[in-house]
Phi, psi and omega in degrees: 000329179298318180275001175067023171285343175223134184247339181268127182301313185297313180299319180296318180296315182293320179296318179293321181295318180295323181289321183278319185264348180053045178173183183284142176230156178285137177305328181292341181273353182274154177294155179286164178299324179296317179297321178294316179301319180295323178292322178297322178294324176296321177295319179298318178297322182290314187271333187253337176065208185292338181300335180298323182284328174295318179294321178301315180298316179297321178295320180293321177295319179296320178297318179296319179301314182290322179296326177293322178297323184260024186306324182292344180262014176051057185293148175226124180276140179227179169078200192293330179295328177280312186281339181095002182273059182263158172209180180304131178088357179297144178250175178259122182251126181224133171269135175234151187234114182202160183288334180206169183294326183302327180298330179272311186293331178296323177291322178292319179298322181297334180260007181057040179268130182277134183206165173230142178256129179237131175247121189233131177269129182227138175267121178225131178053042175079002179230151181269131180234150177254121179250140177250121178243141175244117184260126179249128179255107181222210178303326176232144176292137183233134176238121173260132175248124186268130175233156176293156184304328183288355177266002185299330181259001181292139180266109178275148178264142178281134178287347182269309184263340184077001180256182178302134183292136176286127179207164183215138173287176179301312181296319180293323181290320177298316178296321179298316182293322179293331177282320180290323183234072186297335181268000185275147171258091186299323181297319178292321179294322177294318179297320179294321179294322179291326183282334183287141179256128178284112185298331180291331174290326175297314179301315183297318182296332178275330185279314188305315181296343184289350178296337181257003180263105182274155183243168178298117184296342178293320181263332184229077180294345183289338176117238189283165184294319182298317180299319177298314183294322179293324175296316179298321179299314181299317179296318180294320179298321180290327180284311183229079189294343182252006186257092182297319183298317180292317180297321178295320178300319179294320183286331190248000191296338181245017183297336180294345180294340176274355182247317181204099186292340181274334179226057190291330180293311180297317181295319180295316180296323178295318180292330183267357184303129181088353183242359175226160181281162176303325180294315178299318179298319181296317179297317178294317183302323187252010185295332179289335180294338180296326177296321178292322177297317181294320182274358181061036177252000181282146178293151183299313182293319179299321179292321179296322179297320178292319181297334181288345181281141176293347181258015182300314181297323178291327177297317177297321179294322176299321177298322177298314179297321180297315181288324183282341184274047184224043186256128176289132177083006179295145179275125180227157177282166171290158180305312183297323179293319178297317180292325176297320178297319179291323175302318182293320176299318180297320181291321186279325189238000177067000000 
């Protein structure tokens, strides 16, 4: 459960019991959900250290910012961001109450917040229910669950404790934060959060339109630019799984083709300025030179300048990924999944 390969407490307990006891066990003999949650928190403290509490504070400020945006939908924060039981990959869970989805999404649209709406059928207590979730991809993953207005006072039960779910209204959450962080200037922190640009959203805005940008089939039989870049990303991830800068170079090296197909390297670097490191920029800037190196058409001095860089070998490897990422029918992840993986690499390895 810590690595999120399993999300349901009961299923996780039964799988662990079968592995340890090699047979059937009574549910009453299994640890409670609360005990498991506490053990997961001990693991988080061990592996993540003090950085977990810094991330918790940032998540709470982000939750407060969003709740203010959605104030008309009477938002209530629930889950680990409120209780403090966060770990790597934890999301922000908020209940919102409105007659329809438009009441929520119109507020998000006004703030140019990127989101997806999911409608999921779930069987609970012998009956089938339809739940509407709104997923926001930002610095932290956020899930809004939509309920009708008459449920605003309904007491939901926690699947972990079996008791009334801990939750807080906007006013209660603001008071809670001022008590938790008495020396903090929440208004300044909120202003800083609003001013900050999520670089992964910048990447997404450049990548998604590339699905409709087709390439010369002689050089790129695989088709559109996005499909090519996702193939390159998978190859780069397999080669250097902990190197975010290299993986980003593979994923973004052709994003300029959606802006200026004749000068795509320059256009891409201009759009990415301030959102990638100098090393990633260098790899993107010179990725076309690898074709010249391979064909032995590059000038001697130009080649020597590239060789003088400590990232020369990585540049050649990027060229390998670029050439290999041109396969028809290759299996690639969705853009959002690729960016989520990169977010995790950034969090874990800086």
